[in-house]
ROSE-4610 file (N, C-alpha, C; in Angstrom, 1 decimal, always signed):
// ROSE-4610
residu = [M/M/M/F/F/F/D/D/D/L/L/L/K/K/K/R/R/R/M/M/M/A/A/A/E/E/E/T/T/T/L/L/L/F/F/F/E/E/E/E/E/E/R/R/R/R/R/R/L/L/L/G/G/G/W/W/W/M/M/M/R/R/R/R/R/R/D/D/D/I/I/I/S/S/S/Y/Y/Y/F/F/F/A/A/A/P/P/P/G/G/G/M/M/M/E/E/E/G/G/G/E/E/E/T/T/T/V/V/V/A/A/A/A/A/A/H/H/H/A/A/A/Y/Y/Y/F/F/F/T/T/T/A/A/A/Q/Q/Q/T/T/T/A/A/A/F/F/F/I/I/I/L/L/L/A/A/A/H/H/H/L/L/L/A/A/A/G/G/G/N/N/N/P/P/P/N/N/N/H/H/H/H/H/H/R/R/R/I/I/I/A/A/A/L/L/L/M/M/M/A/A/A/L/L/L/F/F/F/H/H/H/D/D/D/S/S/S/P/P/P/E/E/E/T/T/T/R/R/R/T/T/T/G/G/G/D/D/D/I/I/I/P/P/P/R/R/R/T/T/T/N/N/N/S/S/S/R/R/R/Y/Y/Y/V/V/V/A/A/A/K/K/K/D/D/D/D/D/D/A/A/A/K/K/K/A/A/A/L/L/L/D/D/D/E/E/E/K/K/K/F/F/F/G/G/G/D/D/D/W/W/W/Q/Q/Q/P/P/P/G/G/G/V/V/V/L/L/L/I/I/I/K/K/K/G/G/G/L/L/L/I/I/I/K/K/K/E/E/E/F/F/F/E/E/E/A/A/A/G/G/G/E/E/E/T/T/T/E/E/E/E/E/E/A/A/A/K/K/K/L/L/L/A/A/A/Q/Q/Q/D/D/D/A/A/A/D/D/D/V/V/V/I/I/I/A/A/A/F/F/F/L/L/L/V/V/V/S/S/S/L/L/L/F/F/F/L/L/L/L/L/L/E/E/E/P/P/P/L/L/L/G/G/G/V/V/V/Q/Q/Q/G/G/G/V/V/V/Q/Q/Q/E/E/E/R/R/R/Y/Y/Y/E/E/E/K/K/K/N/N/N/F/F/F/A/A/A/R/R/R/L/L/L/K/K/K/T/T/T/E/E/E/E/E/E/G/G/G/R/R/R/T/T/T/L/L/L/A/A/A/G/G/G/Q/Q/Q/L/L/L/R/R/R/A/A/A/T/T/T/G/G/G/Y/Y/Y/M/M/M/D/D/D/W/W/W/W/W/W/Q/Q/Q/K/K/K/A/A/A/R/R/R/W/W/W/G/G/G/K/K/K]
num = [1/1/1/2/2/2/3/3/3/4/4/4/5/5/5/6/6/6/7/7/7/8/8/8/9/9/9/10/10/10/11/11/11/12/12/12/13/13/13/14/14/14/15/15/15/16/16/16/17/17/17/18/18/18/19/19/19/20/20/20/21/21/21/22/22/22/23/23/23/24/24/24/25/25/25/26/26/26/27/27/27/28/28/28/29/29/29/30/30/30/31/31/31/32/32/32/33/33/33/34/34/34/35/35/35/36/36/36/37/37/37/38/38/38/39/39/39/40/40/40/41/41/41/42/42/42/43/43/43/44/44/44/45/45/45/46/46/46/47/47/47/48/48/48/49/49/49/50/50/50/51/51/51/52/52/52/53/53/53/54/54/54/55/55/55/56/56/56/57/57/57/58/58/58/59/59/59/60/60/60/61/61/61/62/62/62/63/63/63/64/64/64/65/65/65/66/66/66/67/67/67/68/68/68/69/69/69/70/70/70/71/71/71/72/72/72/73/73/73/74/74/74/75/75/75/76/76/76/77/77/77/78/78/78/79/79/79/80/80/80/81/81/81/82/82/82/83/83/83/84/84/84/85/85/85/86/86/86/87/87/87/88/88/88/89/89/89/90/90/90/91/91/91/92/92/92/93/93/93/94/94/94/95/95/95/96/96/96/97/97/97/98/98/98/99/99/99/100/100/100/101/101/101/102/102/102/103/103/103/104/104/104/105/105/105/106/106/106/107/107/107/108/108/108/109/109/109/110/110/110/111/111/111/112/112/112/113/113/113/114/114/114/115/115/115/116/116/116/117/117/117/118/118/118/119/119/119/120/120/120/121/121/121/122/122/122/123/123/123/124/124/124/125/125/125/126/126/126/127/127/127/128/128/128/129/129/129/130/130/130/131/131/131/132/132/132/133/133/133/134/134/134/135/135/135/136/136/136/137/137/137/138/138/138/139/139/139/140/140/140/141/141/141/142/142/142/143/143/143/144/144/144/145/145/145/146/146/146/147/147/147/148/148/148/149/149/149/150/150/150/151/151/151/152/152/152/153/153/153/154/154/154/155/155/155/156/156/156/157/157/157/158/158/158/159/159/159/160/160/160/161/161/161/162/162/162/163/163/163/164/164/164/165/165/165/166/166/166/167/167/167/168/168/168/169/169/169/170/170/170/171/171/171/172/172/172/173/173/173/174/174/174/175/175/175/176/176/176/177/177/177/178/178/178/179/179/179/180/180/180/181/181/181/182/182/182/183/183/183/184/184/184/185/185/185/186/186/186/187/187/187/188/188/188]
x = [+0.8/+0.0/+0.9/+0.5/+1.2/+0.7/+1.7/+1.4/+1.7/+0.6/+0.8/+1.4/+0.9/+1.5/+3.0/+3.4/+4.8/+5.6/+5.0/+5.7/+5.9/+4.8/+4.9/+6.0/+6.0/+7.0/+8.4/+8.6/+9.9/+10.3/+9.4/+9.8/+10.2/+9.5/+9.9/+11.3/+11.5/+12.8/+13.9/+13.7/+14.7/+15.1/+14.1/+14.4/+15.4/+15.6/+16.6/+18.0/+18.2/+19.5/+19.9/+18.9/+19.1/+19.8/+19.8/+20.5/+21.6/+21.7/+22.8/+24.0/+25.1/+26.4/+27.3/+28.0/+29.1/+30.4/+31.1/+32.2/+33.5/+34.0/+35.3/+36.3/+35.8/+36.7/+37.9/+38.0/+39.1/+40.3/+40.1/+41.3/+41.2/+40.1/+39.9/+39.4/+40.2/+39.7/+39.0/+37.9/+37.1/+36.1/+36.2/+35.3/+34.1/+32.9/+31.7/+31.7/+31.2/+31.1/+29.8/+29.6/+28.4/+27.3/+26.0/+25.0/+25.0/+24.5/+24.4/+23.5/+22.4/+21.6/+22.3/+23.1/+23.9/+24.9/+25.5/+26.4/+25.6/+24.5/+23.7/+23.3/+22.8/+22.4/+23.6/+24.7/+25.9/+26.4/+26.4/+26.8/+25.9/+24.6/+23.7/+23.9/+24.2/+24.5/+25.8/+26.8/+28.1/+27.9/+27.1/+26.8/+26.1/+25.2/+24.5/+25.5/+26.4/+27.4/+28.4/+28.8/+29.8/+29.2/+27.9/+27.3/+27.3/+27.0/+27.1/+28.5/+29.5/+30.9/+31.2/+30.6/+30.9/+30.0/+29.1/+28.2/+27.2/+27.0/+26.0/+24.6/+23.7/+22.4/+21.5/+22.0/+21.2/+21.6/+21.8/+22.2/+21.2/+19.9/+18.9/+19.0/+19.2/+19.4/+20.6/+21.7/+23.0/+22.8/+22.1/+21.9/+21.0/+20.0/+19.1/+19.9/+20.8/+21.6/+22.5/+23.1/+23.9/+23.1/+21.9/+21.0/+20.7/+20.4/+19.9/+21.0/+22.3/+23.3/+23.6/+23.4/+23.6/+22.3/+21.2/+19.9/+19.9/+20.6/+20.6/+21.2/+21.9/+22.5/+21.4/+20.2/+19.1/+19.0/+19.4/+19.3/+20.7/+21.7/+23.0/+23.9/+23.7/+24.6/+25.7/+26.5/+27.7/+28.9/+29.4/+30.6/+31.8/+32.7/+34.0/+34.8/+35.6/+36.4/+37.2/+37.8/+38.6/+37.7/+36.5/+35.7/+35.1/+35.0/+34.4/+35.2/+36.5/+37.3/+36.9/+36.1/+35.7/+34.2/+33.5/+32.0/+31.4/+30.5/+29.9/+28.5/+28.1/+26.7/+26.1/+24.8/+24.1/+23.2/+23.8/+23.0/+21.9/+22.2/+21.2/+19.9/+20.1/+19.0/+18.3/+19.1/+18.5/+17.6/+18.1/+17.4/+16.1/+16.2/+15.0/+14.0/+14.4/+13.4/+12.8/+13.6/+13.2/+12.3/+12.7/+12.0/+11.1/+11.4/+10.6/+10.3/+9.0/+8.7/+7.6/+7.6/+6.6/+7.2/+6.4/+6.9/+6.8/+7.7/+9.0/+10.1/+9.9/+11.0/+11.8/+11.2/+11.9/+12.9/+12.4/+13.3/+14.5/+14.2/+15.3/+16.3/+15.8/+16.6/+17.5/+16.9/+17.7/+18.8/+18.5/+19.5/+20.7/+20.4/+21.4/+22.2/+21.6/+22.3/+23.2/+22.7/+23.5/+24.7/+24.5/+25.6/+26.7/+26.2/+27.2/+27.9/+27.3/+27.9/+29.0/+28.8/+29.7/+30.1/+29.2/+29.6/+29.2/+28.1/+27.6/+28.4/+28.4/+29.0/+28.3/+27.0/+26.2/+26.6/+26.8/+27.3/+28.7/+29.5/+30.9/+30.9/+30.1/+30.0/+29.4/+28.4/+27.8/+28.8/+29.6/+30.6/+31.7/+32.1/+33.1/+32.5/+31.2/+30.6/+30.7/+30.5/+30.7/+32.1/+33.1/+34.5/+34.8/+34.3/+34.5/+33.9/+32.7/+32.0/+32.9/+33.5/+34.4/+35.6/+36.2/+37.4/+37.1/+35.9/+35.6/+35.5/+34.9/+34.9/+36.4/+37.2/+38.6/+39.3/+39.1/+39.7/+39.3/+38.1/+37.6/+38.3/+38.9/+39.6/+41.0/+41.6/+43.0/+43.3/+42.5/+42.9/+42.7/+42.1/+41.9/+43.1/+44.0/+45.2/+45.2/+44.1/+44.0/+45.2/+45.9/+47.1/+46.6/+47.5/+47.3/+46.3/+45.9/+44.9/+45.5/+46.7/+47.3/+47.3/+47.8/+47.8/+46.4/+45.4/+44.1/+43.5/+43.9/+43.5/+44.0/+45.3/+45.9/+45.3/+45.1/+44.5/+43.1/+42.3/+40.9/+40.9/+41.8/+41.9/+42.1/+42.9/+43.2/+41.9/+40.9/+39.6/+38.7/+39.0/+38.2/+38.2/+37.1/+37.0/+36.9/+36.5/+36.3/+37.3/+37.6/+38.5/+37.8/+36.5/+35.8/+35.9/+35.8/+36.0/+37.4/+38.4/+39.8/+40.0/+39.4/+39.5/+38.9/+37.6/+37.0/+37.7/+38.1/+38.9/+40.2/+40.8/+42.1/+41.8/+40.7/+40.3/+39.9/+39.3/+38.9/+40.2/+41.1/+42.4/+43.1/+43.0/+43.7/+43.0/+41.7/+40.8/+40.8/+41.0/+40.9/+39.5/+39.4/+38.0/+37.2/+37.8/+37.1/+37.0/+37.4/+37.4/+36.0/+35.0/+33.6/+33.1/+33.5/+33.0/+33.6/+34.9/+35.5/+34.8/+34.4/+33.6/+32.3/+31.6/+30.3/+30.3/+31.3/+31.4/+31.9/+32.9/+33.5/+33.2/+32.6/+32.2/+33.4/+34.5/+35.7/+35.9]
y = [-1.2/+0.0/+1.2/+2.2/+3.5/+4.5/+5.1/+6.2/+7.5/+8.1/+9.3/+10.5/+10.6/+11.7/+11.5/+10.3/+10.0/+10.3/+10.0/+10.2/+11.7/+12.5/+13.9/+14.5/+14.1/+14.5/+14.2/+13.0/+12.6/+13.5/+13.9/+14.7/+16.1/+16.6/+17.9/+17.8/+16.7/+16.5/+16.4/+15.6/+15.4/+16.7/+17.6/+18.9/+19.7/+19.4/+20.0/+19.8/+18.7/+18.4/+19.4/+20.1/+21.2/+22.4/+22.6/+23.8/+23.4/+22.1/+21.7/+21.5/+22.1/+22.1/+21.0/+20.5/+19.5/+20.4/+20.2/+21.1/+20.7/+21.6/+21.4/+22.5/+23.4/+24.5/+24.0/+22.8/+22.4/+22.2/+22.0/+22.0/+23.0/+23.7/+24.8/+26.0/+26.7/+27.8/+28.9/+29.3/+30.4/+29.9/+28.6/+28.0/+27.4/+27.5/+26.8/+25.5/+24.5/+23.2/+23.1/+22.0/+21.8/+21.4/+21.4/+21.0/+19.4/+18.9/+17.4/+16.9/+17.7/+17.2/+17.2/+18.2/+18.2/+17.1/+16.8/+15.6/+14.3/+14.1/+12.9/+12.7/+13.8/+13.8/+13.4/+14.0/+13.7/+12.3/+11.9/+10.5/+9.5/+9.7/+8.8/+8.7/+9.9/+9.9/+9.1/+9.3/+8.6/+7.1/+6.7/+5.3/+4.7/+5.3/+4.8/+4.5/+5.5/+5.3/+4.2/+4.2/+3.2/+1.8/+1.7/+0.4/-0.1/+0.7/+0.4/+0.0/+0.7/+0.4/-1.0/-1.4/-2.7/-3.8/-3.4/-4.4/-5.0/-4.2/-4.7/-4.3/-5.4/-5.1/-4.4/-4.2/-3.6/-2.1/-1.5/-0.1/+0.9/+0.6/+1.4/+1.3/+0.1/-0.1/+0.6/+0.5/+1.1/+2.7/+3.2/+4.6/+5.1/+4.3/+4.6/+4.6/+3.6/+3.4/+4.7/+5.1/+6.3/+7.6/+7.6/+8.8/+9.0/+7.9/+8.0/+7.8/+7.6/+7.2/+8.2/+9.5/+10.5/+11.0/+10.3/+10.8/+11.0/+10.2/+10.4/+11.8/+12.4/+13.7/+14.8/+14.6/+15.6/+15.7/+14.7/+14.7/+14.8/+14.2/+14.2/+15.3/+15.8/+16.7/+16.0/+16.7/+16.1/+16.4/+15.4/+15.6/+15.2/+16.1/+15.8/+14.7/+14.0/+12.9/+13.3/+14.5/+14.9/+15.1/+15.6/+15.8/+14.5/+13.5/+12.3/+11.5/+11.9/+11.4/+11.8/+12.9/+13.5/+13.5/+13.4/+13.5/+12.3/+11.6/+10.4/+10.8/+10.2/+10.4/+9.0/+9.0/+7.7/+7.6/+7.2/+7.0/+6.0/+4.9/+3.9/+4.4/+5.2/+5.8/+6.8/+7.6/+8.6/+7.8/+6.7/+6.0/+5.4/+4.8/+4.2/+5.2/+6.3/+7.4/+8.0/+8.2/+8.8/+7.9/+6.7/+5.8/+4.8/+4.4/+3.4/+2.2/+1.8/+0.5/+0.7/+1.9/+2.2/+2.1/+1.8/+1.8/+3.1/+3.6/+3.0/+3.2/+3.7/+3.9/+2.7/+1.5/+0.3/+0.0/+0.2/+0.0/+0.9/+2.2/+3.2/+2.8/+2.5/+2.1/+0.9/-0.1/-1.2/-0.9/+0.1/+0.5/+1.2/+2.0/+2.7/+1.7/+0.8/-0.3/-1.1/-1.5/-2.2/-1.4/-0.1/+0.8/+0.8/+1.0/+1.2/-0.1/-1.3/-2.6/-2.8/-2.4/-2.4/-3.8/-4.8/-6.2/-6.7/-6.1/-6.6/-5.8/-6.4/-5.7/-4.4/-4.3/-3.1/-2.0/-2.4/-1.5/-1.0/-1.8/-1.4/-0.4/-0.6/+0.3/+1.7/+1.6/+2.9/+3.6/+2.9/+3.5/+4.1/+3.4/+4.0/+5.3/+5.3/+6.5/+7.6/+7.4/+8.4/+9.0/+8.1/+8.6/+9.3/+8.8/+9.5/+10.9/+11.0/+12.3/+13.3/+12.8/+13.7/+14.1/+13.1/+13.3/+14.4/+14.3/+15.3/+16.7/+16.8/+18.1/+18.6/+17.6/+17.9/+18.4/+17.8/+18.2/+19.6/+20.0/+21.3/+22.4/+22.0/+23.0/+23.2/+22.3/+22.4/+23.6/+24.0/+25.2/+26.5/+26.4/+27.5/+27.7/+26.8/+26.9/+26.2/+25.4/+24.7/+23.7/+23.7/+22.9/+21.5/+20.5/+19.1/+18.3/+18.7/+18.0/+16.6/+16.5/+15.2/+14.2/+14.7/+13.9/+13.4/+14.3/+13.8/+12.9/+13.1/+12.2/+10.8/+10.7/+9.4/+8.7/+9.4/+8.8/+8.3/+9.1/+8.7/+7.6/+7.7/+6.6/+5.3/+5.2/+4.0/+3.4/+4.3/+3.8/+3.1/+3.3/+2.6/+1.1/+0.5/-1.0/-1.8/-1.2/-1.9/-1.5/-2.4/-2.1/-1.0/-1.1/-0.1/+1.3/+1.4/+2.6/+3.2/+2.4/+2.8/+3.3/+2.5/+2.9/+4.3/+4.4/+5.7/+6.9/+6.7/+7.7/+8.1/+7.1/+7.3/+8.1/+7.8/+8.6/+10.0/+10.2/+11.5/+12.4/+11.7/+12.4/+12.8/+12.0/+12.2/+13.2/+13.4/+14.3/+15.7/+16.6/+18.0/+18.4/+19.1/+19.4/+20.2/+20.9/+21.7/+21.1/+19.9/+19.2/+19.1/+18.8/+18.7/+20.0/+21.1/+22.4/+22.8/+22.5/+22.8/+22.2/+20.9/+20.2/+20.8/+21.1/+21.7/+23.1/+23.8/+25.2/+25.2/+24.5/+24.6/+23.4/+22.4/+21.2/+20.3/+20.4/+19.6/+18.7]
z = [+0.0/+0.0/+0.0/-0.7/-0.8/+0.2/+0.9/+1.8/+1.1/+0.6/-0.3/+0.5/+1.8/+2.6/+2.8/+3.1/+3.3/+2.1/+0.9/-0.4/-0.5/-0.2/-0.4/+0.6/+1.8/+2.8/+2.3/+1.7/+1.3/+0.1/-0.8/-1.9/-1.4/-0.4/+0.1/+0.8/+1.5/+2.1/+1.1/+0.0/-1.0/-1.7/-1.8/-2.4/-1.6/-0.3/+0.5/-0.1/-0.8/-1.4/-2.4/-3.0/-3.9/-3.4/-2.1/-1.5/-0.5/-0.2/+0.7/-0.2/+0.3/-0.5/+0.1/-0.9/-0.6/-0.4/+0.7/+1.0/+0.2/-0.6/-1.2/-0.7/+0.2/+0.6/+1.3/+1.8/+2.5/+1.6/+0.3/-0.6/-1.7/-1.8/-2.8/-2.1/-1.3/-0.5/-1.3/-0.7/-1.4/-2.4/-2.7/-3.7/-3.0/-3.6/-3.1/-3.8/-3.0/-3.5/-4.3/-5.0/-5.7/-4.7/-5.1/-4.2/-4.2/-3.1/-3.0/-4.2/-4.5/-5.6/-6.9/-7.2/-8.5/-8.5/-7.3/-7.3/-7.5/-6.9/-7.1/-8.5/-9.1/-10.5/-11.4/-11.3/-12.1/-11.8/-10.6/-10.2/-10.9/-10.9/-11.6/-13.1/-13.7/-15.1/-15.4/-14.5/-14.7/-14.5/-13.5/-13.2/-14.4/-15.0/-16.2/-17.3/-17.6/-18.6/-18.2/-17.0/-16.5/-16.6/-16.3/-16.4/-17.8/-18.7/-20.2/-20.6/-20.1/-20.4/-19.9/-18.7/-18.1/-18.7/-19.6/-20.1/-19.1/-18.1/-17.0/-17.4/-17.5/-18.0/-16.9/-15.7/-14.7/-14.6/-15.7/-15.7/-15.1/-15.2/-14.5/-13.0/-12.5/-11.0/-10.5/-11.3/-10.9/-10.9/-11.9/-11.9/-10.7/-10.4/-9.2/-7.9/-7.8/-6.6/-6.5/-7.6/-7.5/-7.2/-7.8/-7.6/-6.1/-5.4/-4.0/-3.0/-3.4/-2.5/-1.3/-1.6/-0.6/+0.0/-0.2/+0.3/+1.9/+2.6/+4.1/+4.5/+3.6/+3.9/+4.0/+3.7/+4.0/+5.5/+6.2/+7.7/+8.4/+7.8/+8.4/+7.9/+6.7/+6.1/+5.4/+4.6/+4.0/+4.9/+5.4/+6.3/+5.6/+5.3/+4.6/+5.3/+4.6/+5.2/+6.4/+6.3/+7.4/+8.7/+8.5/+9.7/+10.2/+9.4/+9.8/+10.8/+11.0/+12.0/+13.4/+13.5/+14.7/+15.0/+13.9/+14.0/+13.4/+14.2/+13.7/+13.3/+12.1/+11.7/+11.6/+11.8/+11.9/+10.7/+9.5/+8.3/+8.4/+9.1/+9.3/+10.0/+11.0/+11.7/+10.8/+10.1/+9.2/+8.1/+7.6/+6.6/+7.1/+8.3/+8.9/+9.2/+9.8/+10.1/+8.8/+7.9/+6.6/+5.8/+5.6/+4.6/+5.3/+6.6/+7.3/+6.5/+6.5/+5.9/+4.8/+4.2/+3.2/+1.8/+0.8/-0.6/-1.2/-2.0/-2.4/-1.5/-0.3/+0.7/+0.9/+1.0/+1.3/+0.1/-1.1/-2.3/-2.2/-1.9/-1.9/-0.8/+0.4/+1.5/+1.1/+0.4/-0.1/-1.0/-1.9/-2.9/-2.2/-1.2/-0.4/+0.4/+1.0/+1.8/+0.9/-0.3/-1.2/-1.7/-1.9/-2.3/-1.2/+0.0/+1.1/+1.4/+1.2/+1.4/+0.4/-0.8/-1.9/-2.3/-2.1/-2.4/-3.8/-4.3/-5.6/-6.7/-7.9/-9.1/-9.3/-9.1/-9.3/-8.3/-7.1/-6.0/-6.3/-6.8/-7.1/-8.2/-9.2/-10.3/-9.9/-9.0/-8.5/-7.6/-6.8/-6.0/-6.9/-7.9/-8.8/-9.5/-9.8/-10.4/-9.4/-8.1/-7.1/-7.1/-7.1/-7.2/-8.4/-9.6/-10.8/-10.9/-10.3/-10.3/-9.5/-8.4/-7.7/-8.5/-9.2/-10.1/-11.1/-11.7/-12.7/-12.1/-10.9/-10.2/-9.9/-9.6/-9.3/-10.5/-11.7/-12.9/-13.3/-13.0/-13.3/-12.4/-11.3/-10.4/-10.9/-11.6/-12.0/-12.7/-13.8/-14.5/-13.7/-12.6/-11.7/-10.7/-10.8/-10.0/-8.7/-8.5/-7.2/-7.1/-6.0/-5.8/-5.4/-5.8/-5.3/-6.1/-7.3/-8.1/-8.4/-8.9/-9.3/-8.1/-6.9/-5.7/-5.3/-5.4/-5.0/-6.1/-7.3/-8.4/-8.1/-7.8/-7.5/-6.3/-5.2/-4.0/-4.3/-5.1/-5.4/-6.5/-7.4/-8.4/-7.8/-6.7/-6.0/-5.3/-5.1/-4.5/-5.5/-6.8/-7.8/-7.7/-7.8/-7.6/-8.9/-10.0/-11.2/-12.3/-13.2/-14.3/-15.2/-15.3/-16.1/-15.5/-14.2/-13.5/-13.7/-13.6/-13.8/-15.2/-16.2/-17.6/-17.9/-17.4/-17.6/-16.9/-15.7/-15.0/-15.7/-16.2/-17.0/-18.2/-18.9/-20.1/-19.8/-18.6/-18.2/-17.9/-17.3/-17.0/-18.3/-19.3/-20.6/-21.5/-21.2/-22.1/-21.5/-22.4/-22.0/-21.5/-20.5/-19.9/-20.8/-21.8/-22.8/-24.2/-24.3/-25.6/-26.2/-25.3/-25.8/-26.3/-25.6/-26.0/-27.3/-27.6/-28.8/-30.0/-29.8/-30.8/-31.0/-29.9/-30.0/-30.6/-30.3/-30.8/-32.3/-32.6/-33.9/-34.8/-34.2/-35.0/-35.3/-34.5/-34.8/-33.7]
């Protein structure tokens, strides 16, 4: 049975992701991070493409997993890795309170738990998409003179779990961030 009020409340809560920012200021002083919603959207797009690269027929599931992976942050916020050493967040509690036992909340909660466990091929691809989404943001900071891009690339590249993720990340590093624009603008 569908709980329409619960669905409406969840949609209002998910909208919060549109103004909650992911913090990049710790390595790019003075720069605002992207919103959690923008990150989730781009990660889902990346996951869909990565799933096709891997030949995984569950590309829709992988994209949905990536789309919802940061959903608990509507309640916990985005805590950068450095802060997570000092601050604990309870994603499980946030998920249970947010999604409970109603549909499609149970499905969303299952996708997030699968993503976090990282055991299935689908979860590994979705996790790689999350890392790759960060790498793309990182590459866009390089021309602005942000220091340490290569070091952060190497550390995050090492987090990739699939060969397809490593292949795509390597191609992203080798591709100029404005190559697409040159083709679109000049047709070359």
